[in-house]
KOLLUMDO-28412 format. One record per atom (N, C-alpha, C): atom name; residue in one letter; z, x, y; residue number from 0. Coordinates in steps of 0.2 Angstrom, whole numbers. Atoms other than C-alpha are relative to their C-alpha. Layout:
# KOLLUMDO-28412
("CA"; "a"; (Z; X; Y); NUM),
...
END
This chain:
# KOLLUMDO-28412
("N"; "m"; (-4; -2; -6); 0),
("CA"; "m"; (1434; 440; 1294); 0),
("C"; "m"; (3; 7; -1); 0),
("N"; "v"; (-3; -6; 0); 1),
("CA"; "v"; (1441; 456; 1299); 1),
("C"; "v"; (7; 0; 3); 1),
("N"; "a"; (-7; 1; -3); 2),
("CA"; "a"; (1460; 458; 1303); 2),
("C"; "a"; (0; 4; 7); 2),
("N"; "e"; (0; -3; -7); 3),
("CA"; "e"; (1464; 462; 1321); 3),
("C"; "e"; (2; 7; 0); 3),
("N"; "a"; (-2; -7; 0); 4),
("CA"; "a"; (1472; 478; 1316); 4),
("C"; "a"; (-5; 5; -1); 4),
("N"; "d"; (6; -4; 1); 5),
("CA"; "d"; (1456; 485; 1310); 5),
("C"; "d"; (-5; 1; 6); 5),
("N"; "l"; (4; 0; -6); 6),
("CA"; "l"; (1448; 482; 1327); 6),
("C"; "l"; (4; 2; 6); 6),
("N"; "s"; (-4; -3; -5); 7),
("CA"; "s"; (1462; 490; 1337); 7),
("C"; "s"; (-4; 5; 4); 7),
("N"; "g"; (4; -5; -4); 8),
("CA"; "g"; (1455; 500; 1352); 8),
("C"; "g"; (-7; -2; 2); 8),
("N"; "l"; (7; 2; -2); 9),
("CA"; "l"; (1439; 490; 1354); 9),
("C"; "l"; (1; -3; 7); 9),
("N"; "q"; (0; 3; -7); 10),
("CA"; "q"; (1435; 484; 1372); 10),
("C"; "q"; (-3; -7; -1); 10),
("N"; "w"; (2; 7; 0); 11),
("CA"; "w"; (1434; 465; 1371); 11),
("C"; "w"; (-2; -3; 6); 11),
("N"; "r"; (3; 3; -7); 12),
("CA"; "r"; (1424; 455; 1384); 12),
("C"; "r"; (-2; -7; -1); 12),
("N"; "k"; (2; 7; 0); 13),
("CA"; "k"; (1421; 437; 1388); 13),
("C"; "k"; (-6; 0; 5); 13),
("N"; "s"; (6; 1; -4); 14),
("CA"; "s"; (1405; 431; 1396); 14),
("C"; "s"; (3; -2; 7); 14),
("N"; "t"; (-1; 2; -7); 15),
("CA"; "t"; (1405; 429; 1415); 15),
("C"; "t"; (-1; -8; 1); 15),
("N"; "y"; (1; 7; 0); 16),
("CA"; "y"; (1399; 411; 1411); 16),
("C"; "y"; (5; -4; -3); 16),
("N"; "s"; (-6; 4; 4); 17),
("CA"; "s"; (1415; 406; 1402); 17),
("C"; "s"; (4; -4; 4); 17),
("N"; "g"; (-4; 4; -4); 18),
("CA"; "g"; (1423; 399; 1417); 18),
("C"; "g"; (7; 2; 1); 18),
("N"; "g"; (-7; -3; 0); 19),
("CA"; "g"; (1439; 409; 1415); 19),
("C"; "g"; (5; -3; -4); 19),
("N"; "g"; (-5; 3; 5); 20),
("CA"; "g"; (1447; 398; 1402); 20),
("C"; "g"; (0; 3; -6); 20),
("N"; "n"; (-1; -3; 6); 21),
("CA"; "n"; (1452; 402; 1385); 21),
("C"; "n"; (-4; -4; -6); 21),
("N"; "d"; (4; 4; 4); 22),
("CA"; "d"; (1438; 391; 1377); 22),
("C"; "d"; (-6; 3; -2); 22),
("N"; "c"; (6; -3; 1); 23),
("CA"; "c"; (1426; 404; 1372); 23),
("C"; "c"; (1; 5; -5); 23),
("N"; "v"; (-1; -6; 4); 24),
("CA"; "v"; (1423; 419; 1361); 24),
("C"; "v"; (-1; 6; 4); 24),
("N"; "e"; (0; -7; -3); 25),
("CA"; "e"; (1425; 437; 1365); 25),
("C"; "e"; (-4; 4; -5); 25),
("N"; "v"; (4; -5; 4); 26),
("CA"; "v"; (1413; 451; 1359); 26),
("C"; "v"; (3; 7; 2); 26),
("N"; "a"; (-2; -7; 0); 27),
("CA"; "a"; (1417; 469; 1356); 27),
("C"; "a"; (-6; 4; -4); 27),
("N"; "f"; (5; -4; 3); 28),
("CA"; "f"; (1404; 482; 1352); 28),
("C"; "f"; (3; 6; -4); 28),
("N"; "t"; (-3; -5; 4); 29),
("CA"; "t"; (1407; 493; 1337); 29),
("C"; "t"; (-6; 5; -2); 29),
("N"; "v"; (5; -6; 2); 30),
("CA"; "v"; (1398; 509; 1330); 30),
("C"; "v"; (-6; -3; -4); 30),
("N"; "d"; (5; 3; 5); 31),
("CA"; "d"; (1388; 498; 1318); 31),
("C"; "d"; (-3; -7; 2); 31),
("N"; "g"; (2; 6; -2); 32),
("CA"; "g"; (1385; 482; 1328); 32),
("C"; "g"; (5; -3; 5); 32),
("N"; "a"; (-5; 4; -4); 33),
("CA"; "a"; (1397; 469; 1336); 33),
("C"; "a"; (5; -4; -4); 33),
("N"; "a"; (-5; 4; 3); 34),
("CA"; "a"; (1412; 459; 1332); 34),
("C"; "a"; (2; -6; 5); 34),
("N"; "v"; (-1; 5; -4); 35),
("CA"; "v"; (1416; 442; 1339); 35),
("C"; "v"; (7; -3; -2); 35),
("N"; "r"; (-6; 3; 1); 36),
("CA"; "r"; (1433; 433; 1340); 36),
("C"; "r"; (1; -6; 4); 36),
("N"; "d"; (-2; 5; -4); 37),
("CA"; "d"; (1441; 417; 1346); 37),
("C"; "d"; (4; 2; 6); 37),
("N"; "s"; (-4; -3; -5); 38),
("CA"; "s"; (1448; 420; 1363); 38),
("C"; "s"; (7; -4; 0); 38),
("N"; "k"; (-7; 3; 0); 39),
("CA"; "k"; (1462; 407; 1360); 39),
("C"; "k"; (4; 3; -5); 39),
("N"; "n"; (-4; -3; 6); 40),
("CA"; "n"; (1468; 416; 1344); 40),
("C"; "n"; (-3; 6; -2); 40),
("N"; "p"; (3; -7; 2); 41),
("CA"; "p"; (1462; 434; 1344); 41),
("C"; "p"; (4; 3; -6); 41),
("N"; "a"; (-3; -3; 5); 42),
("CA"; "a"; (1475; 438; 1331); 42),
("C"; "a"; (-2; -2; -7); 42),
("N"; "a"; (3; 3; 6); 43),
("CA"; "a"; (1466; 427; 1318); 43),
("C"; "a"; (-5; 5; -3); 43),
("N"; "g"; (5; -4; 2); 44),
("CA"; "g"; (1453; 441; 1316); 44),
("C"; "g"; (-6; -1; 3); 44),
("N"; "a"; (7; 0; -3); 45),
("CA"; "a"; (1435; 444; 1320); 45),
("C"; "a"; (-5; 0; -5); 45),
("N"; "l"; (6; -1; 4); 46),
("CA"; "l"; (1418; 442; 1313); 46),
("C"; "l"; (-4; 6; 2); 46),
("N"; "r"; (4; -6; -2); 47),
("CA"; "r"; (1408; 458; 1312); 47),
("C"; "r"; (-7; -2; -2); 47),
("N"; "i"; (7; 1; 1); 48),
("CA"; "i"; (1390; 457; 1314); 48),
("C"; "i"; (-4; 6; 0); 48),
("N"; "p"; (4; -6; 0); 49),
("CA"; "p"; (1378; 471; 1309); 49),
("C"; "p"; (-5; 0; 6); 49),
("N"; "a"; (4; -1; -6); 50),
("CA"; "a"; (1367; 478; 1324); 50),
("C"; "a"; (-6; -4; -1); 50),
("N"; "a"; (6; 4; 1); 51),
("CA"; "a"; (1351; 471; 1317); 51),
("C"; "a"; (1; -7; 1); 51),
("N"; "h"; (-1; 7; -1); 52),
("CA"; "h"; (1358; 454; 1316); 52),
("C"; "h"; (2; -2; 7); 52),
("N"; "w"; (-2; 1; -7); 53),
("CA"; "w"; (1366; 455; 1333); 53),
("C"; "w"; (-6; 0; 5); 53),
("N"; "d"; (6; 0; -4); 54),
("CA"; "d"; (1350; 460; 1341); 54),
("C"; "d"; (-5; -6; -2); 54),
("N"; "a"; (4; 6; 1); 55),
("CA"; "a"; (1341; 445; 1332); 55),
("C"; "a"; (3; -6; 3); 55),
("N"; "l"; (-3; 6; -3); 56),
("CA"; "l"; (1354; 433; 1338); 56),
("C"; "l"; (-1; 0; 8); 56),
("N"; "l"; (1; 0; -7); 57),
("CA"; "l"; (1352; 439; 1356); 57),
("C"; "l"; (-7; -1; 2); 57),
("N"; "a"; (7; 1; -1); 58),
("CA"; "a"; (1333; 439; 1355); 58),
("C"; "a"; (-1; -8; -1); 58),
("N"; "a"; (1; 7; 1); 59),
("CA"; "a"; (1334; 421; 1348); 59),
("C"; "a"; (3; -4; 6); 59),
("N"; "a"; (-4; 3; -5); 60),
("CA"; "a"; (1346; 416; 1362); 60),
("C"; "a"; (-5; 0; 7); 60),
("N"; "r"; (5; -2; -6); 61),
("CA"; "r"; (1334; 424; 1376); 61),
("C"; "r"; (-6; -4; 0); 61),
("N"; "t"; (6; 3; 0); 62),
("CA"; "t"; (1319; 415; 1370); 62),
("C"; "t"; (1; -8; -1); 62),
("N"; "g"; (-1; 7; 1); 63),
("CA"; "g"; (1327; 398; 1368); 63),
("C"; "g"; (0; -3; -7); 63),
("N"; "e"; (0; 2; 6); 64),
("CA"; "e"; (1326; 397; 1350); 64),
("C"; "e"; (6; -4; -3); 64),
("N"; "l"; (-6; 3; 1); 65),
("CA"; "l"; (1344; 392; 1349); 65),
("C"; "l"; (2; -6; 4); 65),
("N"; "d"; (-1; 6; -4); 66),
("CA"; "d"; (1343; 378; 1362); 66),
("C"; "d"; (0; -6; -4); 66),
("N"; "p"; (0; 6; 4); 67),
("CA"; "p"; (1348; 362; 1354); 67),
("C"; "p"; (-4; -6; 2); 67),
("N"; "h"; (5; 6; -2); 68),
("CA"; "h"; (1336; 351; 1364); 68),
("C"; "h"; (-7; 1; -2); 68),
END
C-alpha cells in the first residue's frame, strides 16, 4: 500500500456504474500505471499497479476472463 500523501495531486475517479454510493474503488492514473483505493476510506492508502499489469487486468475483464460464472 502507498500512503495517501504519496498520491496527492492525482485525479481519482469512480466508475459510472458504481451507483453513486461509497461502496466501490476509485482509480487514478500515474506516470507508470494506475493506483486504486477504497472509496470509503481513501486515507488508508492505495495499491499501485504497474502499467503492464493494469493493461492485463483490463483485457481480462473485457474478455470475460474474470467473470465468476
